[in-house]
Each structure stands twice: as C-alpha cells, then as structure tokens.
mmCIF file of the C-alpha atoms, coordinates in Angstrom:
data_MODEL
# 
_entry.id   MODEL 
# 
loop_
_atom_site.group_PDB 
_atom_site.id 
_atom_site.type_symbol 
_atom_site.label_atom_id 
_atom_site.label_alt_id 
_atom_site.label_comp_id 
_atom_site.label_asym_id 
_atom_site.label_entity_id 
_atom_site.label_seq_id 
_atom_site.pdbx_PDB_ins_code 
_atom_site.Cartn_x 
_atom_site.Cartn_y 
_atom_site.Cartn_z 
_atom_site.occupancy 
_atom_site.B_iso_or_equiv 
_atom_site.pdbx_formal_charge 
_atom_site.auth_seq_id 
_atom_site.auth_comp_id 
_atom_site.auth_asym_id 
_atom_site.auth_atom_id 
_atom_site.pdbx_PDB_model_num 
ATOM 1  C CA . MET A 1 1  ? 15.902 -36.387 -31.517 1.00 0.00 ? 1  MET A CA 1 
ATOM 2  C CA . LYS A 1 2  ? 13.037 -34.756 -32.458 1.00 0.00 ? 2  LYS A CA 1 
ATOM 3  C CA . LEU A 1 3  ? 11.118 -33.463 -35.989 1.00 0.00 ? 3  LEU A CA 1 
ATOM 4  C CA . LEU A 1 4  ? 8.039  -31.767 -36.315 1.00 0.00 ? 4  LEU A CA 1 
ATOM 5  C CA . LEU A 1 5  ? 6.370  -32.738 -39.566 1.00 0.00 ? 5  LEU A CA 1 
ATOM 6  C CA . ALA A 1 6  ? 3.361  -31.565 -41.490 1.00 0.00 ? 6  ALA A CA 1 
ATOM 7  C CA . ILE A 1 7  ? 0.605  -33.653 -42.745 1.00 0.00 ? 7  ILE A CA 1 
ATOM 8  C CA . LYS A 1 8  ? -2.274 -33.706 -44.331 1.00 0.00 ? 8  LYS A CA 1 
ATOM 9  C CA . ASP A 1 9  ? -5.185 -34.774 -42.632 1.00 0.00 ? 9  ASP A CA 1 
ATOM 10 C CA . ASP A 1 10 ? -6.646 -37.745 -44.304 1.00 0.00 ? 10 ASP A CA 1 
ATOM 11 C CA . LYS A 1 11 ? -3.073 -38.889 -44.828 1.00 0.00 ? 11 LYS A CA 1 
ATOM 12 C CA . ALA A 1 12 ? -2.009 -38.651 -40.778 1.00 0.00 ? 12 ALA A CA 1 
ATOM 13 C CA . ALA A 1 13 ? -4.114 -42.071 -39.119 1.00 0.00 ? 13 ALA A CA 1 
ATOM 14 C CA . PHE A 1 14 ? -1.671 -43.491 -42.419 1.00 0.00 ? 14 PHE A CA 1 
ATOM 15 C CA . ILE A 1 15 ? 1.621  -41.831 -41.042 1.00 0.00 ? 15 ILE A CA 1 
ATOM 16 C CA . MET A 1 16 ? 0.252  -42.715 -37.538 1.00 0.00 ? 16 MET A CA 1 
ATOM 17 C CA . GLU A 1 17 ? 0.410  -46.163 -38.200 1.00 0.00 ? 17 GLU A CA 1 
ATOM 18 C CA . LEU A 1 18 ? 3.217  -46.644 -40.096 1.00 0.00 ? 18 LEU A CA 1 
ATOM 19 C CA . LEU A 1 19 ? 5.240  -44.936 -37.099 1.00 0.00 ? 19 LEU A CA 1 
ATOM 20 C CA . ASN A 1 20 ? 4.012  -47.026 -34.344 1.00 0.00 ? 20 ASN A CA 1 
ATOM 21 C CA . ASN A 1 21 ? 4.731  -49.996 -36.741 1.00 0.00 ? 21 ASN A CA 1 
ATOM 22 C CA . PHE A 1 22 ? 8.354  -49.078 -35.996 1.00 0.00 ? 22 PHE A CA 1 
ATOM 23 C CA . LYS A 1 23 ? 9.374  -50.047 -32.315 1.00 0.00 ? 23 LYS A CA 1 
ATOM 24 C CA . PHE A 1 24 ? 11.988 -47.855 -31.581 1.00 0.00 ? 24 PHE A CA 1 
ATOM 25 C CA . VAL A 1 25 ? 10.091 -44.597 -32.665 1.00 0.00 ? 25 VAL A CA 1 
ATOM 26 C CA . LYS A 1 26 ? 7.839  -42.426 -30.526 1.00 0.00 ? 26 LYS A CA 1 
ATOM 27 C CA . ALA A 1 27 ? 5.155  -40.736 -32.130 1.00 0.00 ? 27 ALA A CA 1 
ATOM 28 C CA . LYS A 1 28 ? 1.622  -38.159 -30.770 1.00 0.00 ? 28 LYS A CA 1 
ATOM 29 C CA . PRO A 1 29 ? -0.139 -35.827 -32.802 1.00 0.00 ? 29 PRO A CA 1 
ATOM 30 C CA . LEU A 1 30 ? 0.215  -32.232 -30.457 1.00 0.00 ? 30 LEU A CA 1 
ATOM 31 C CA . THR A 1 31 ? -3.127 -30.833 -30.062 1.00 0.00 ? 31 THR A CA 1 
ATOM 32 C CA . SER A 1 32 ? -4.020 -27.708 -31.567 1.00 0.00 ? 32 SER A CA 1 
ATOM 33 C CA . HIS A 1 33 ? -3.221 -25.263 -28.829 1.00 0.00 ? 33 HIS A CA 1 
ATOM 34 C CA . LYS A 1 34 ? 0.050  -26.712 -28.495 1.00 0.00 ? 34 LYS A CA 1 
ATOM 35 C CA . ALA A 1 35 ? 0.857  -26.075 -32.283 1.00 0.00 ? 35 ALA A CA 1 
ATOM 36 C CA . GLU A 1 36 ? -0.550 -23.014 -32.259 1.00 0.00 ? 36 GLU A CA 1 
ATOM 37 C CA . VAL A 1 37 ? 1.985  -22.006 -29.118 1.00 0.00 ? 37 VAL A CA 1 
ATOM 38 C CA . LEU A 1 38 ? 4.110  -23.764 -30.991 1.00 0.00 ? 38 LEU A CA 1 
ATOM 39 C CA . GLU A 1 39 ? 4.048  -21.867 -34.368 1.00 0.00 ? 39 GLU A CA 1 
ATOM 40 C CA . GLY A 1 40 ? 3.793  -19.239 -32.425 1.00 0.00 ? 40 GLY A CA 1 
ATOM 41 C CA . VAL A 1 41 ? 7.067  -19.356 -30.427 1.00 0.00 ? 41 VAL A CA 1 
ATOM 42 C CA . LYS A 1 42 ? 8.751  -20.299 -34.521 1.00 0.00 ? 42 LYS A CA 1 
ATOM 43 C CA . GLN A 1 43 ? 7.391  -16.854 -35.939 1.00 0.00 ? 43 GLN A CA 1 
ATOM 44 C CA . ALA A 1 44 ? 8.901  -14.736 -32.919 1.00 0.00 ? 44 ALA A CA 1 
ATOM 45 C CA . VAL A 1 45 ? 12.412 -16.877 -32.767 1.00 0.00 ? 45 VAL A CA 1 
ATOM 46 C CA . GLU A 1 46 ? 12.182 -15.421 -36.409 1.00 0.00 ? 46 GLU A CA 1 
ATOM 47 C CA . GLU A 1 47 ? 11.335 -12.245 -35.245 1.00 0.00 ? 47 GLU A CA 1 
ATOM 48 C CA . MET A 1 48 ? 14.189 -12.090 -33.256 1.00 0.00 ? 48 MET A CA 1 
ATOM 49 C CA . LYS A 1 49 ? 16.885 -13.351 -35.624 1.00 0.00 ? 49 LYS A CA 1 
ATOM 50 C CA . LEU A 1 50 ? 15.444 -10.478 -37.808 1.00 0.00 ? 50 LEU A CA 1 
ATOM 51 C CA . ILE A 1 51 ? 15.112 -7.327  -34.870 1.00 0.00 ? 51 ILE A CA 1 
ATOM 52 C CA . ASN A 1 52 ? 18.975 -8.945  -34.478 1.00 0.00 ? 52 ASN A CA 1 
ATOM 53 C CA . ALA A 1 53 ? 20.191 -9.178  -37.861 1.00 0.00 ? 53 ALA A CA 1 
ATOM 54 C CA . GLY A 1 54 ? 18.977 -5.759  -38.808 1.00 0.00 ? 54 GLY A CA 1 
ATOM 55 C CA . LYS A 1 55 ? 16.504 -6.179  -40.608 1.00 0.00 ? 55 LYS A CA 1 
ATOM 56 C CA . LEU A 1 56 ? 13.864 -5.394  -38.450 1.00 0.00 ? 56 LEU A CA 1 
ATOM 57 C CA . LYS A 1 57 ? 13.087 -2.856  -36.410 1.00 0.00 ? 57 LYS A CA 1 
ATOM 58 C CA . GLY A 1 58 ? 12.123 -3.879  -31.871 1.00 0.00 ? 58 GLY A CA 1 
ATOM 59 C CA . THR A 1 59 ? 9.964  -1.876  -29.810 1.00 0.00 ? 59 THR A CA 1 
ATOM 60 C CA . PRO A 1 60 ? 12.195 -1.456  -26.179 1.00 0.00 ? 60 PRO A CA 1 
ATOM 61 C CA . ALA A 1 61 ? 10.460 -2.659  -23.377 1.00 0.00 ? 61 ALA A CA 1 
ATOM 62 C CA . LYS A 1 62 ? 10.426 0.330   -21.758 1.00 0.00 ? 62 LYS A CA 1 
ATOM 63 C CA . GLU A 1 63 ? 7.905  1.808   -24.443 1.00 0.00 ? 63 GLU A CA 1 
ATOM 64 C CA . LEU A 1 64 ? 5.438  -1.576  -24.522 1.00 0.00 ? 64 LEU A CA 1 
ATOM 65 C CA . LEU A 1 65 ? 5.075  -1.019  -20.479 1.00 0.00 ? 65 LEU A CA 1 
ATOM 66 C CA . ASP A 1 66 ? 4.962  2.755   -20.948 1.00 0.00 ? 66 ASP A CA 1 
ATOM 67 C CA . GLU A 1 67 ? 1.552  1.427   -22.971 1.00 0.00 ? 67 GLU A CA 1 
ATOM 68 C CA . LEU A 1 68 ? 0.206  -1.111  -19.920 1.00 0.00 ? 68 LEU A CA 1 
# 
C-alpha cells in the first residue's frame, strides 16, 4: 500500500526518521515538482468526476483543438 502524507516542514525530519526505523516501511520525500504534478493529476481526476456526474460542464476536444 502506498500513502501520501502532508506534513508540516518543521516536523518532516522527525516523521521521516520515525518511518525509516520500521524495516517494513520505505519512505522517500517527493520533490516539489513531483508534488505539483501529482496535485495537478488529482485535480484533473476530480474535475472529470464532476463532469461525468453532470455537475460541471466540460470542453469538447474539437473546441480545444480549434484554439490551437
């Protein structure tokens, strides 16, 4: 199982040390770029769920291509 945790910067070193003391846990921090990409993907998935539920209007692909 993989988990993503949001930890305050001043507590991150303590949590990383704690997690690394468990032999069954592999912990590594995300780079800021990877965290931004992950957040963007998460937001896109949430928007797709809202579009599929009819709560948000999507933009047709043809319209997006015509803008190029």
